[in-house]
N, C-alpha and C positions, 0 to 999 in steps of 0.2 A: 446618315445618307443625305445627299443634297436633294434639292427640289426636283431637278430633272430626273434623277434616279428614282425618286419616289413616284413621280408621274408615270414613268415608264413601267414600273412594277405594277402600278394600279391598272394601267391599261392592259398589261399582260394578264392580271387576275380577272379582269372583266371579260375575258374571252373564254367561253366554255371549252374551246378547243385546247387552250393552255391548260385548263384543269383536267383535260382528258375525259370529259364526261358529256353525256347527252342528258340534259336536264328536262324534267317534266313534273308538273304538279300531279301528285298521287295521294291516295289515302293509304293508311297503314294496312297492308295486306301481306299475306305470306309471300315469300319470294317464289318465282315460277320454278326455279331450279333449286330446291331446298338443299340438296347435297353440296352445292357449289357456293353457298352464301359466304363462307369465310374467305375463299380465294378471291371472290369478287370484291368483298369489302376491303381486303388487304391491299389489292391493287388500287382501289379508289383512295384509301387512306394515304398510301405512299405518294400518290399523285398530288393530293391536296397538300400534304406535308412539304413536298419538294417546291411547290409553287408559293408557299407562304414564307419563303426565306427572308423577305424584306420586313416582316411584321413580327418582331420579337415576342410580343405579348401572346400571340396565338401560335407561333412556330413551335414552342416548347410542348404545349399540350397536344398539338397535332402529332409531334414526334412520339409522345407518350402513347397515343392511340395506336400508332404503328407497332410499337413495342408490345402493347397489350394483345393486338391481333396476332403477331408473330408468336407470342407465348401461348395464346389459346390454341394455335395451330398444332402445338406439340402435345396437348393433353387430350385425353379420351373421355374423361369423366365430366358429368354435369354439363354436357354440351348444350342441352335445351335452354337451361338457365342462362348460359353464357351467350347463346344466340340472341336472346331477347335483349340482354344487356348491351351487346355489341351493336345491335340495330339502333337502339336509343342513342348510343354514343355517336354513331355515324350520322344520325339525323342532326345532332347538335353541331358537329363540325361542318356539316353541309350548310346549315343555316348561317353559321358564322362566316363561312366562305362567301356565301351569297351577299350577306350584309356588307362585307368588305368590298365586294365587286360594285355594289350599288352606292355606298356611302363613303368610299375612299378610306384614308387612314384614320379618320375620326372614329370609325366603327371598330378599328383594331384596338384603339385605346379604350373604347367603351367596354370591350369584352375582357379587359384585364382581370377584373374580379371573378368573372365567370370562369375564365381559363384556369385561374388559380384554384377555385373550388373543385372544378372538374378534374384537374390534375391530381389533387390530393385524393379524391375519390378513386381514381384509376390506379394510384399506387397501392391503395388498400386492396383493390381487385387483383392486382398483380401478385401481391403476397399470398392472397387466398388461393389463386390459381396454381402458384408454385408449390403450395402446400399439398395440392392434390397429387402431385407427381413424386412425392417422397415415398420411397419403397420401404414397407414395413419388414421387419426381421422377426421370424418366429411367430408362435401363436399369439403371444402377448402383443406383438406389433400389429398383427391382423385385427385383433380386437380394437386396438387403438385406432386403426385405419377406419374401421366401421363407424366408431364414435366420432372420429375426426372428420370423416367425409360428410356426416350429417351436419356437424358444426360448420364446416366450410360452405356447404350448400346454403345454410342459413345466412352466413356472412355475404355470400354472393347475392342472395335475394335482398338483403338489406342495402347493399350497394346499388343494386338494380333499382330499388325504390328511390334512392337518393338521386340517381341519374335521371329517372323519370320526372322527378320534381324539378330538377335543373332545366330539363327540356321544356316542361310546362311553364316555368317562370320565364324562360327565354322567349318562347312564342308569345306569351302574354304581354311582353314589353317591347315587341318589335314595332317598327313604324307601321302606320296604317297602310293598307293595300299590299302589305307584304304577304306573300304566299309561302307556306311551308313546302320545302322541296325534299325529295328523298332520292338517293342514288339508285338508279335502276339496275337490275341484275344483268341487263344487256349492255355491255361496254364494248367499245371499239378498241381493240388492243393497239391498232396503229396510231391512235390518237393519244395513247398514254405517254407521259414522260417517263423515260426509262429510269429504273431505280438507280441510286447512287452506286457506283462500282466500289466494292469494298477491297481495301488493300490486303495484301497477304499478311497474316499474323505470323511473325517469325518466332513466337515464344513456344518453348516446348510444353508438353502437357505436365501437370503436376504428377507427383508420385501416384502409382496405382493404389498404394495403401494410405493415401492422404485421409486424415480423419479429424473431425472436431473443428475447433477454432471458430465456432459459429459466431461468437460475440465480435471477434475481430472482422470476420467477413461482413457481418451486418454493419459495422462501422464504415467499412469501405463502400458497401452498397449505398448506405445513407448519404455518404459524402459525395461520391462520384455520380450516382444515378438519380438521386432524389432532387438535387438542386436544379435550377433553371439552366445552368450551363452558359450563362450570358454575362459579359462584362467583367470577367475575372478568370484568372488561371487557377485551376484546382490542383493543389500540391499536397500529397499525403506522405508521411514518413513512417515506415515500420522499422523500429530499431531494437537492438538486443544482442545478447551474447551469440557468438558463433555456434551454429547447431541448434538454435531455438526454433527454426522453421520459418524464417521471414520470407525467403524465396518461394517456398512451397505455398505459403498463404497468398503471396502475390500471384503466383501461377494459377492457383485455384480460383481466385477472384476473376482473373482474365478468362479462364475457361467458362465460368458461370455468366460472364457479362459480355462476351465477344460481340454478340449481335447489336450491342448498344453503341458500338464504335465503328467509325469509317475505317480506321486503321489502328493497329496496336503494334508498337515497336519496342523490341528488347535492346537495351543498351548495356553491354558489359562494362560496368563502372569500376572495375578492379584497378585500372590505371588510366592516365590521360590518354595513352596510346590506344587502349582497348575502346575507350569512349569514342575517339575520333574514327577508329576503324568502323565501329558500329554505325555512326552517323554517315560515313562515306557510303556504306552498303545501302542505307535507306535512300540516299540521293540517287544512287545508280539503279537500284530496284524499281524506283518510281519515275525514272527517266527525267529527273529534274537537275541533274548535274553530277559532279563526281567528288565534291569536297564536303566536309562537315558544315561549312557555312551555307552551301547550297541546300542541304537537308533542313537546317534551321530556318532559312528564308522561306523555303517551301511550306514548312509547317506553320510559320507565322501567318502566311497568307491563305492557308487552307481553312475554309469556314466550317467544314464538317467536323464532327466530334472525333478527336483522336486521343490516344493514350501513349505516353512514353514511359517505359518501365526501366528505371535506372536501378540495376540490380548489383548488389555487393559493392556499394560505394563506401568502402571501409577506411580508405586512406585519409587520415585527418588533415593532411596537407593539400588535399584535392579541393580546388575551387569549382564546385559543381555548377554554380550560378551561370557561368559563361556558356554552359551547354544547354541552357533552357531557351526555347524559342521566345523571342522578345515580342510578346503579344498579350492581349487581355482575354485569351481564350485557351482552350486545350486542357488536357489532364496529365498529371505527372505523378507517378508512384515511385517511391524511393525505398530500397531496403539497405540498411547500413548497421554496423556495430556502433556507430558514432551518434549519440543522442544530440551532439552539437549541431547536426544538420537540421534540427528543428528551427533554426534561425530562418529557414526558408518558408516556414509555415506554422501556424498555431494548431494544425491538425496533425497529431502524431500519436503513435501507440507503442508502448513497450511490449515486445513479444518475449515471453519467458516461459514459465512452466505451464503444463497443461492442467485442466481440471482432472480430478481423479478418475471419474467415469470415462472421460475421453482417453486418458492415458492407458487405462486397462484395455479398452477396446482396441487402441492402436497396438499395444503389445501383443495381444492375441491375434490380431490381423497380420502383423509382421512375422509372427511366429507360426502362422498357418495352423492355429489351434482353434477348436470349436469353443464358442461362448457358452460355457456351462457354469452353473453355480460354483462348482469346485474349482474349475480353471480360473474363474473371475476372482475367487477368494485368494488363490496363490498369486495371481497377477497383481492384486492390490498390494500385497506385501513387497513384491518386486519393484513396482513403480514408486513406492514409498522410499526405498533405499536409493533409487535413482533420481529422487527429488522431482519426479514428474517431468524430466527434461527430455524433449522429443528425440534428439539424436541418440541419447543414451538408451532410450526405450527401443528405438529401431535397431540399434546394434545388438541389444539383448535379445530382441525378437529373432534376428537373423541367426544368432548363435543357437537359440533354442530350436529354431526350425531345422538347423543343420544336424544337431546332436540329439534332438528329442528330449531335452532335460528340463522341461518346465518345472517339474516338482523338486528338482535338486539345484536349480539355478542359483538360488540365494546362498546356499552353502558354497558353491563354486565362486560366486562373486566376492563373498567375504574373505576368501583365501587368496583370490587372484584379481582383485579390483583393478589395479593399474594395467595388468595384461589385457583383461577383457575390454577395457575402455580404450585401449591403444591399437588393438588389432582390427583391421578392416575386414568385414565379411566378404567371402568370395562372390556370393550371390547378393546383388543389391537391387533396390526398388527404384533408384534414380541415379543421376549422374554425379551426385555429390561425392567428392574425391577424398574427403577427410573423415577421420574418426573423431570421437569426442575430444581426446587429449591432443591430437595433432592439430585440430582446428584452433585450439587455445594456444598451442605452442607457436603457431604462426603469429598471433597477436603479440605474444610475450616476446618474441625475437625482435619485434619492431620497436620495443620500448627503449627508452634511454636507460643507461646503467642505473641512474638514481631512481627512476620509476620502478625498475625491475626489482631492485633491492627493497624499496618501500613495500611493494606487493608481497615479496617473500617474507619480510618481517611480519606483515599483517596476517600471514597464514598461521602464525603461532597464537593469535588472538581468536576470540570467537568470531564467527563470520558476520555477526551483526553488531551494531552499536560502536563502530570504530569512528572516533571523532578527532578533529584537529586538536581539541582541548587536551587530549592525552599527551601529545607530542609537545604542545605549547607549555603545559605545566612542567613536564620533564626537563625542558630546556632551562627552566628557572631554578633548578635543584642546586642547593648548596650542601656540601658534605658536612656531616656532624660526627662527633665521637661515637664510635660504636656502629656506625653505618658503614656500607661497603667503601672500600678504598678507592682513590682516584684511579689507580691502575685497573681495578676491576670494572670501572665505569667508562674507561677511555673509549672503547669502541662505540658505546652508546652516545657519548659526547661528540665524537667525530661525525657520527651519523646525523645527529641533531643540528650540527653546525651549519649544514647546507640550507637550513630554514631561517637562519639568523641574518639580520641586516648589518650594515656597516658598523652600527653602534653596539652590536652584540645582543640586541633585543630581537624578540620573535618577529618575523616578517611573514604575514599570512599570504602575501602574494607568491612568495617562494614555495610555500606549501601547495597553493592552488595550482601552480605551474606543473608540479609533479603529479598531483591527483587528477588533474584534467587529462593528462596523457593516459592514465589508467581508465578514466571514464570514456575516452574516445574510442576504446575498443570494447566497452561494456564489461571490462574485467572487474570493475567495481561499479556499484550503483550509488547515487547520492539522493537522499531525501531532504529537500530544502526546508520542510517543516520541522524536522528534528535536528538538522545540520549533522546528520550521521551518514557514514558510508556503510555499505554492506557488500559482501562477496557471495556469489552463488555457492551453496555448500559443495557442489561437485568441483567447482573451480578451486575453492578453498582447500579441498582434499588433494587435488592434483598439484597445487603449488608446492606442497611439501616435497614432491618428487623432483622439483626443479632446484632444490637447495643442495649445494655440494658440500657445504660446511656447516652442518647443524650445530656442532660443538661450539662454534663462534657466534652464529646468528641467534640461536635460542637465548643464551645469556644476555645478548644485547637487548632483546625485547623484554626479558624479565626485568632488566635494569630500568628500561624506560617506564614500565608500569610502576615499579617501586618508586622511582624518582617522581613520577606524576603524583602518586598518593601522598608522598612526603611533603609536597609543596601545596597541597590543596587547603583551602581556607575552610575550616569546619563549619562556618556559618553559611557556606554555599554548596554543601556536599549532598543535600537531600536527594536530588535526582541523579547526581553523578555516581553515587554508590550503587545504584540499581544496575547501571550498565558496566560498571567496573568488575563486579563479582564474576560474571560469565567469562571475562577475559582472564581473571586470575585462575579460575577453574581450568580453562583451556591451556594456560601456560604451565601450571603445576601438575595437572593430571593425577591428582591424588598424592603427589610427593611433597615433602616439606624440606628436602635437602638440596633444593635447586640453588644455583648460584647466579648472580650475587644474592646475598641473604637480605631480603626485605620482609622477614617474617613479622616484625612488629607492625610495619605498615599494612600488611595483609590482614593481620588481626584487627587493626583499627577499622578497615573497610568492612570486614565480616561483622563487627559489632554494630557499626552504624547501620548496616543492612538488616540487622535482626538475626543473623546466623550466629547464635551465641555459643554453641558448642564448638563451632569451627574457630570462633574468636578466641575461645579458651585454649584450644590446641596450639594456635600460633602464638598466643601470648606467653604460654609456659615455655615454649621453645625459645622465644626471643629473650625472656628474662634469664633463663639459664645460661644462654650464650653470653649475655652482657655481664653477668656475674663473673664468669670465667675470664673474660677479656679485660674488663674495666674494674671489676670489684663491685661489691654490693653497695658501697657508699657513693659511687659516681652518679652525678646528676642524670645521665642517660639511663643508667640502670634503675634509678628511683622513678624516673618518668615511665619507664616500661612497667614497673611494679604498680604504679598508680592506675595505669590502663588496665592491667589484669585484675586489680581489686574492683574496678568498675564493672568488668565483665562478670566477676563472681557475684556482684550485687544483682545483676539482672538475671543471673542464673538462679537466684534465690538462695545462694550459699552465703548467708549474712554473716555468720561467725567467722568464716574463712575470709570474707571480704573485710570485716572489721579488723582482724589481726594484721592483714597485709597493709591496709590503708593507714592504720595507726603507726606501724613501723615506718612506712614511707614518709608520713607527715613529720614524725619526730626527727628523722634524718634530714629532711628538707628544711625544717625550721632551723636546725643548727647550721647546715651547710649553705643554704641559700637565703635564709631570713624570711620573716613572715610576709614581707611585701612582694616577694617574687611571685610571678604569675603561676609557676608550676606548684608552688606551695599553696597558693589560693585555690588552684584547681583540685588539689588533693583534699583540702578542707571541704570543698563542695561535695566531693565523692563520699567523705566520711560522714558528713551531716545526713546525706541521703540514706546511708546505711543505718545510722542511728534511728532515723524515722521508721525504717522497716523493723527495727528491733524494739520499737515502742519507747525509745529514750528521747522523748520529744524536747525536754528541757535542755539536755546536753546538746541536742541538735541545734536548738535555737541559739545557744551561746556561741557555738562554732560559727553558724551562718551569719550572725550579726557581726562578728569580728571580720569575717571574710568579706561581707558586703561593704562594710565601711572601708576596708583596705582597697577593695576594687574601685570604689568611688574615688578614692584619693589617687590611686596609681593609673587606673585605666579610664576613669571618667564615667559619669552616669549613663551615657548612651552606648557604652561598649556592650556587645552581645553577652560577654561573660558576666557583666554586672547585672544585666537584665535577667539572665538565667538564675543568678543568685536571688534576685527579687522574687522570681517565681517560686524558687525552692523555699525561701523564708515564708512566703505566703502560705505554702502548703503545710509548713510546720504550724503556723498559727491556726490553720484549718483544723488540724488534729488536736490542737489545744483548745479548740472551741471558740476562738476569738475571731468569729466570722466577719465582723465589720472591719476589723484591722486587715484581715486577709483580703477582703474585697478591694480595699484601697490599694494594697500592694499589687494584686493581680491586674486591676483595671489600668494602673499606670504602666505596668510591664507590657500588657498586651498592646496598648496603644503605641508605645515606643518600638516594640518588636515589629508591628505592622509597618512602621516607617523605615526602620533600619534593615530588618531581614526580609520584609515582605509578608503580605497577608497569608500566603500559602506555604511559608516555611514551617517545617514540623515543630520547631520550638514555639513559634507564634501560635500554632494550632493547639499545642499542648497546654499553653497558658490559657487559651480560650476554654479548654476542657476543665481546667482547674477552676476557672471563674464560674463556669457552668455548674460545677459541684457546689460552689458556695451559694449560688442562687438557689439551687435545689434545697439545700439545708436551711436557707432563709425563707423557704416556701414559695419562691418565685419560679414556679415550674415552667411557665411558657418561655421565660428568658433562658432558663437552663437548657431546655430542649432545643431552642433555636441555636444557641452557641454550640452545643455538643453535636447536633445534627450537621451543622456547617463544617465543623472540624472533621467529623468522620468522613463526610463526602470528599473533602480536599485531601485527606490522608490516604483514602483509597486510591485516589487518582495519582498522588505523588509517590507513595511508598508501596502501594499494593494491599490487597486484602489481608494477607497473612503476616504483615510486619507487626511486631509487638506494639508499636505506637497505635496502629489502627485497632488492634484487638482490645487494647486497654481503653481506648476511647469508646469502643462499642460497649464495653462492660459499664463504663460510666453512664452511657445513654440508657442502658437497660435499667439502671437504678433510678433514672429520672422518670421513666414512663409510669404513669398512674394506671394505665390500662394493663392489667396483669398478663392478659393473653399475648399482647405485643411484647411485653417485657420478657415473657417466657420464651417466645420465639427467638429473640435476640440473644438471650442468655444461653440457649442451647448451642447456637452458632459460636458464641464466645468460648464456651467450654471445649467444643471440638477443636477450635483453632489454638487454644492455649495448650491442649494436650499435644498437638502437632508441633508447635513452636517451642514450648518450654518443658514438656514432659509431664507425666502423671503426678510426679511428686513435688513439683514446683509449688511454692506457697500461693502464687496467684491462681494456679489451676485448682488447688484445694479450696481456695476462697470462692472461685467461680462455681464450684460444685455446691458449696453451702448456700450461695446466693440463689442458685437454681432451686435447691430444696426449699428455701424460704418462699420463693415465688409459688412453688407447687402447693405448699401448705396453705398459703393465703388463698389460692384458687379453690382448694377444697373447702376452706372456711366460708368463702363467698358463696359457693354452691350450696352449702348447708343453710346459709342465711336466706338465700333466694328461695329455697324450698320451704323454709319455715315462715316466709313472708315477713321477715323482720323489716323494720322501717328503712326507707331509702337513706336517711341520715346515718344510721348505723353502718350501712353498706359503704357509704362514702368515707366514713371515718376509718373503716378497716382498710380500704384501698390506700388512703393517705398514710396510714400507719406503715405501709411498705416503703414508701418513698424515703430514701436516705437511711434505711434501716441498717445498712452495712456500709463499710468504708473501703475505698480502694486507694492505695498509697503509692502506686508506681509514679515515677518521675522520669524526665528525659534522660536518654543515654548520653 
């Protein structure tokens, strides 16, 4: 504001007539017309607020006072407490007004801090007042209302006390000779400045059955209504899948907050044409012109608070920015399927599934059913299968209301899912024209052919954990003997070629171009923290219905997953295996005869992930197939046999494992030679089997040979060499050569930290081995520290139930000298081993014996304590437990 404008405003504020008030010094006494105190205060507050336009520090809080009084006008409870509070608020703003009249704009700046404190307090009052008007449902609701009203009354009293303190502090710091003024109840209506005329709100009401979404509505309230509204344009994006309820949330917010805005304008943002038509209508309705530009220019110059509601801005090619008024004020709410519109604001919210309680209440409301415990129980199961998706719930409710089939709806849905989600009910609660499936079909039809095929292929995978890495790895696949033929993989290779660059290498930008089109319609979601995509389960199910040639597309995705696994580096597969297993399960759906045949690769993933019985099933099928096609002496057949022997080892079938591993080793030694990596890998497996069979000397001889060969062929820093060092160290452990073992394990763990990373399972397992060595050397604190760290990281990386995690837990139980703690862990170990390995597995039996040993020691300790034997004897018995049993499991 320039100097002349400021002077003019100050002179205007100095005039009591401009304020619309007759001022007089008074004491705090009850109003002469007690029943009209609110109307009088509201008129005065509006007048003061309108006259404070030139002073931003106080204008906002004056406006908040008006909102408070308008809100109080709508409630009937706690009026006496509110009357006292409002009286104190009116005194404060009257004092501030008079100070500005006397001391010009310096006073307005001086009241900045006070205004902020008062505004914060008033927002608390507003929340409490709104809480008073919530309507309870049922007896439980009425009881909550009684308790809640007492709580709210206490809150109002607390805020009233704060406001009194603000008034006291204000009057105490005023200039000398300043007299406290209060608004009289006798006002001259002719002198009042008329309230701002409110533009027509052209938004429809939300659905009559709108329910829930309190968290999102609170975010909108906090963003649009709690801020000062000065110096910036407020833009908020609601984005999500079609049918998630974005428009309804926007309309509900507008219904709740209409009184806060001078004007609210709905912009149909489906296309450029509908946007421009909406803006023309705004210009013509408000008599400011007849073009979109006229509307935008008018809003840019309109100082009163307005809101533009850009609804259904779904077209990713639409440049929405050019339809925003070019000014530093105003409010804009956008709904879209496109999360990319968040480029306009850092304030955005994904609208997706509902909370379970809200979803149940919405279903019963839309189905016109009473909320009873029985109905709520049935509805809970229904909303679960509908994945808590709003439009699906509303469609289900309409069907139930029409046919009265709440109790049998689930059975009908399971048999007729596509039909029920495709048919629009005759009776609707709003103007939404689409069903669950048709709203997604609209988005699907706008995709490029490449993006559409990509989405359909992903429907064969699990709906979560879809990553670029799957397709990138598959693109690097090289065919090997015994693997699917080039002809079987041609469709997959053709599909993957679209993501390759000119040199034939993977080009991430090409992949991003395709997936961004899917994200633009929220048909997939992307998590930047995990770099994973996901598809809503209902969309995932619907996508299958869009595929016309399942017989071609399904084998293509089977091939891509198999090719991905075949090219994976085993040193980097710890986390990858966890998200690949659900994809394999989704693709195979319990079958093992799918084509193309990547059974050996699937068995590898199952073994790495700790699903050992599954690994055995796939390993047996793969080996039998390769024997028939290539013969039992072919390198590919022998490699498959070595993998199956490894699986037998971890299943505790040691004799079976030894026979197969010995056969494979002898064949590889003759066909490939002792220096071949495949032969060395089989030696490693065979030495681990011999450890479990107690043949430690034989195991040592083999592992020493293999380790030396690995050093020569692969180098000392190769992960396979380091794994051999770990294994040899464990052999030395079992031979009682603990100092030699410590040296091996210490070197191995440091190199693995550098090469594989500190959190790789093989690094963590070597730490566990080293911890066992420290335990047997009596260095319990070092042992516990290493094993605890390894356990924590394995839980995070592989999960609670993975064999690595369980075996590490078993080691830690052996280390604890506090037997109660050891017993607690060992009980968990036993339960998990039974689940993962079975009751008859040697490790499960060993865990039982170790638990028995702990229990016996605890009984002995109890007897010692009761007989008051010396503390020294007590400690010796505790220490006797530590390292009393052995655990010999090694990495898979």
